[in-house]
C-alpha angles and dihedrals in degrees: 000000000000132000120299135211117264093236091051089047091055091050092049092046092052090048090050091048090050089052092048092049091048090054092047093050090048091049089051092048094246121146111217124168118236092245092050091047091050092049092049093049092048090054094042095048093040090053091052091051091050094048090051093046091239121156103228089201094056111011124178121230090250091048091053091049091051094047094047091047089053090049089051094049093047092048091049090051092049099044107021125193094342090077099035098108093046092047092049093050096048095040089057090050092049091047089054090055091050093047091058090063117100115257 
């Protein structure tokens, strides 16, 4: 696959993160509506972008890496080993999206 646009990458990353969180909630036996899940993810990811000083409208490749790493670390802290396999799978997918961005 070729390079992708940073805005498209952000959309794909958020979608991937929503999917990961849906899987994690299911694995933990939590019922969360799709709209609530989407709202939570938007806040969680948005907060990571802010903490990393990343412009969500025009993120750099490095900025995306930093924000996704922070999301990963925060999720691991919150959920621990129960979510490890899901985090690992989706983090690899998200990293692949970021790597397709131009340097």
